[in-house]
C-alpha positions in Angstrom: -111.0 -5.8 18.6 -112.7 -8.0 16.0 -114.0 -11.4 17.0 -114.1 -14.5 14.7 -117.6 -15.8 13.9 -118.9 -18.9 12.2 -121.5 -18.1 9.6 -124.2 -20.5 8.6 -127.4 -20.5 6.5 -130.9 -21.5 7.5 -133.3 -21.1 4.6 -132.6 -17.8 2.8 -131.1 -16.1 5.8 -127.5 -16.1 7.2 -126.7 -16.3 10.9 -123.5 -16.3 13.0 -122.2 -17.2 16.4 -118.9 -16.5 17.9 -116.3 -19.0 16.9 -115.1 -19.4 20.5 -118.6 -21.0 21.2 -118.2 -23.5 18.4 -116.7 -26.9 19.4 -116.9 -28.5 15.9 -118.9 -28.6 12.7 -119.7 -31.8 10.8 -122.0 -33.4 8.3 -125.4 -34.4 9.6 -126.0 -38.1 9.6 -129.2 -38.0 11.5 -130.1 -38.0 15.2 -131.7 -40.5 17.6 -135.3 -39.3 18.3 -136.3 -38.4 21.8 -139.9 -39.2 22.8 -142.0 -36.2 23.7 -139.2 -33.7 22.9 -140.1 -30.2 21.8 -140.7 -29.9 18.0 -137.4 -28.1 17.4 -135.4 -30.9 19.1 -134.5 -33.2 16.2 -133.0 -35.8 18.7 -129.7 -36.5 20.3 -126.2 -37.2 18.9 -122.9 -38.2 20.5 -120.1 -35.7 20.3 -116.7 -36.4 21.8 -118.2 -38.9 24.2 -121.1 -36.7 25.3 -124.8 -36.9 24.4 -126.0 -33.5 23.1 -129.4 -32.4 21.8 -129.9 -31.4 18.2 -131.9 -28.2 17.7 -133.3 -27.9 14.2 -133.0 -24.2 13.4 -135.4 -24.5 10.5 -138.1 -25.5 13.0 -137.0 -23.1 15.7 -137.0 -20.2 13.3 -140.2 -21.2 11.6 -138.6 -21.6 8.2 -140.2 -23.8 5.6 -139.3 -27.5 6.0 -137.0 -28.9 3.2 -135.1 -32.1 2.7 -131.5 -32.3 4.0 -128.8 -32.0 1.5 -125.1 -32.8 1.2 -124.5 -29.3 2.6 -126.6 -29.8 5.8 -124.4 -29.5 8.9 -124.5 -29.6 12.6 -122.7 -26.8 14.3 -121.8 -28.0 17.8 -121.8 -25.0 20.2 -120.6 -25.0 23.7 -120.8 -22.5 26.5 -119.2 -23.7 29.7 -120.2 -27.3 30.3 -123.4 -26.8 28.1 -123.4 -28.1 24.6 -125.9 -28.2 21.7 -125.8 -29.3 18.1 -127.4 -26.7 15.8 -128.9 -28.2 12.6 -128.3 -25.8 9.8 -128.6 -25.8 6.0 -124.9 -25.0 5.4 -121.9 -23.7 7.3 -118.7 -23.0 5.3 -117.5 -19.6 6.3 -115.9 -17.6 9.1 -115.6 -13.9 9.4 -114.1 -11.4 11.7 -116.6 -8.9 13.0 -115.6 -5.7 14.8 -117.9 -4.3 17.5 -118.7 -1.3 15.3 -120.1 -3.7 12.6 -122.7 -5.0 15.0 -126.0 -3.1 15.1 -129.0 -3.9 17.3 -131.9 -5.4 15.4 -134.8 -3.0 14.6 -137.6 -3.3 17.2 -139.9 -5.1 14.8 -137.2 -7.7 14.0 -136.4 -8.1 17.6 -140.0 -8.7 18.5 -140.7 -11.1 15.7 -137.5 -13.1 16.2 -138.5 -13.9 19.8 -135.1 -12.4 20.9 -133.2 -15.0 18.9 -131.4 -12.2 17.0 -129.1 -10.1 19.2 -127.3 -8.1 16.5 -127.1 -7.6 12.7 -123.9 -7.1 10.7 -122.9 -6.5 7.1 -120.5 -9.2 5.8 -119.3 -8.8 2.2 -122.5 -6.9 1.3 -124.7 -9.6 3.0 -126.9 -9.2 6.0 -125.9 -11.6 8.8 -127.8 -12.0 12.0 -126.0 -12.9 15.2 -128.0 -15.3 17.3 -128.4 -15.4 21.0 -127.5 -19.0 21.7 -129.2 -19.0 25.1 -132.5 -17.7 23.6 -132.4 -20.1 20.7 -131.8 -23.1 22.9 -134.3 -22.0 25.5 -134.7 -23.8 28.8 -133.4 -27.1 27.4 -130.7 -28.9 29.4 -127.7 -28.8 27.3 -125.3 -30.9 29.3 -126.8 -34.3 28.4 -127.7 -35.1 32.0 
């Protein structure tokens, strides 16, 4: 059975997470900085009455820094009561991915990506990496408390 995924771009690479983990997507208007936060935490934003951290995936994935554009988005992901806003370069597409489309990353990719990539799929001739949300977020508290 295929599962709907939200596709997004960070730098020159495309990534995906399961759509059932996505609460909403919206334009990025900035975040409130948090003192002494990890480098990849761009700050906090309010989403549906909750305060959630913003994880800058360019920083988290060691991609070159670039200015935000009109396409910059936050993809607000939620698992249970935990939520996080993922800052991405663009997010405009959804795709259904069947289990047989998902391949494990090669060992070198798995090692270099710090476990962030849990699978790779071909989507319309493009390589898309499925991220492991827990790994990407790390040990951060995601519930705003």
